[in-house]
C-alpha positions as CSV (number, residue, x, y, z in Angstrom):
1,M,-19.9,-78.3,-125.7
2,F,-17.4,-79.2,-123.6
3,L,-14.0,-79.0,-125.3
4,F,-11.1,-80.1,-123.5
5,E,-7.6,-79.5,-124.2
6,H,-5.8,-82.1,-125.9
7,R,-3.0,-84.2,-124.0
8,D,0.1,-81.9,-125.7
9,E,-1.4,-78.7,-124.6
10,P,-0.7,-77.8,-121.2
11,L,-3.6,-77.8,-118.4
12,V,-6.5,-74.9,-118.1
13,S,-6.3,-72.0,-116.0
14,P,-8.0,-72.8,-112.6
15,R,-10.9,-69.6,-113.5
16,R,-11.6,-71.6,-116.9
17,F,-11.7,-75.2,-115.1
18,Y,-14.2,-73.5,-113.1
19,W,-16.4,-71.8,-115.6
20,R,-16.3,-75.5,-117.5
21,M,-17.7,-77.1,-113.6
22,A,-20.3,-74.5,-113.4
23,R,-21.4,-75.0,-117.6
24,A,-21.7,-78.8,-116.6
25,F,-23.6,-77.9,-113.3
26,G,-26.0,-76.1,-115.8
27,V,-26.6,-78.9,-117.8
28,T,-27.1,-81.5,-115.3
29,L,-29.5,-79.2,-113.9
30,L,-31.5,-78.8,-117.3
31,I,-31.6,-82.7,-117.1
32,V,-33.2,-82.3,-114.1
33,A,-35.5,-79.7,-114.5
34,G,-36.2,-81.9,-117.9
35,S,-36.6,-84.9,-116.3
36,L,-38.9,-83.9,-113.8
37,A,-41.4,-82.2,-116.2
38,M,-41.7,-84.7,-118.3
39,G,-42.4,-87.2,-115.1
40,V,-45.1,-84.6,-113.7
41,A,-46.5,-84.1,-117.1
42,G,-47.1,-88.2,-117.3
43,Y,-48.3,-88.9,-113.7
44,H,-50.8,-86.2,-113.8
45,Y,-52.1,-87.4,-117.6
46,I,-51.5,-90.8,-117.4
47,N,-51.5,-91.5,-114.3
48,R,-54.2,-89.2,-113.3
49,L,-52.8,-87.6,-110.1
50,P,-52.7,-83.7,-108.9
51,W,-50.2,-82.3,-109.6
52,I,-48.7,-81.6,-106.0
53,D,-48.9,-85.6,-106.0
54,A,-47.3,-86.1,-109.5
55,L,-44.3,-83.8,-108.2
56,Y,-43.9,-85.7,-105.8
57,N,-43.9,-89.0,-107.3
58,S,-41.6,-87.8,-110.2
59,A,-39.3,-86.2,-107.7
60,M,-39.1,-89.7,-105.8
61,I,-38.9,-91.8,-109.2
62,L,-35.8,-89.9,-110.4
63,T,-33.9,-89.6,-106.7
64,G,-34.1,-93.5,-106.4
65,M,-36.6,-93.3,-103.7
66,G,-39.4,-95.3,-105.3
67,P,-43.1,-94.4,-106.4
68,A,-45.3,-92.8,-103.2
69,D,-48.5,-93.9,-104.5
70,A,-49.4,-96.7,-106.9
71,P,-50.3,-96.5,-110.6
72,R,-53.9,-96.6,-111.1
73,T,-54.9,-97.5,-114.6
74,A,-52.4,-100.0,-117.0
75,A,-51.2,-96.6,-118.8
76,G,-50.0,-95.6,-115.4
77,K,-48.2,-98.6,-114.4
78,L,-46.8,-98.7,-118.1
79,F,-45.5,-94.7,-117.5
80,A,-44.3,-95.7,-114.2
81,T,-41.9,-98.5,-115.6
82,F,-40.6,-96.4,-118.3
83,Y,-40.1,-93.5,-116.2
84,A,-37.7,-95.5,-113.4
85,L,-35.9,-96.9,-116.3
86,Y,-35.1,-94.0,-118.0
87,S,-34.8,-92.3,-114.4
88,G,-31.9,-94.7,-114.2
89,I,-30.1,-93.6,-116.8
90,A,-30.5,-90.6,-116.6
91,F,-28.9,-90.2,-113.2
92,L,-26.1,-92.0,-114.8
93,S,-26.0,-89.2,-117.3
94,M,-25.8,-86.7,-114.9
95,V,-23.2,-87.6,-113.3
96,A,-20.9,-88.5,-116.2
97,V,-22.0,-84.7,-117.1
98,L,-20.8,-83.3,-113.7
99,M,-18.1,-85.2,-113.6
100,A,-16.5,-85.4,-117.0
101,P,-14.4,-82.1,-116.2
102,A,-13.1,-82.8,-113.2
103,I,-12.1,-86.8,-114.3
104,H,-10.5,-85.1,-117.5
105,R,-8.3,-82.4,-115.6
106,A,-7.3,-84.8,-112.8
107,M,-6.3,-87.1,-116.1
108,H,-4.9,-84.3,-118.3
109,K,-2.5,-83.3,-115.0
110,F,-1.5,-87.2,-114.6
111,H,-0.3,-87.5,-118.0
112,L,1.3,-84.1,-118.0
113,D,3.3,-85.3,-115.1
114,V,4.4,-89.2,-116.2
115,E,5.7,-87.0,-119.6
116,E,7.8,-84.6,-117.1
117,D,8.8,-88.0,-115.4
118,E,9.7,-89.3,-119.0
119,R,11.8,-86.7,-119.8
120,D,13.9,-86.5,-116.7
């Protein structure tokens, strides 16, 4: 999906870079939406919370704030455990997807600058 230029190729235009950042932001939003939907469904069906409380708990866990309501059943406790573990991995994945174009551009520019210095 994100095909970056090779180190031998020139740096892409700012417009193309901003488009890459927009796509990365879109992918990040999809990860957030999917993770939130999974959490809401799990808290509603497994932990038997009302929809609004399920949304609140899912958002709190996904953002790293912690649960708002204690799980009511053994299955709810297991779901909350695995959703919290998943949320940590999802957060790291979102950061990686969002930052990949910017980090690649910075490293590519640094590499181009080093090559220019070596030619002098």
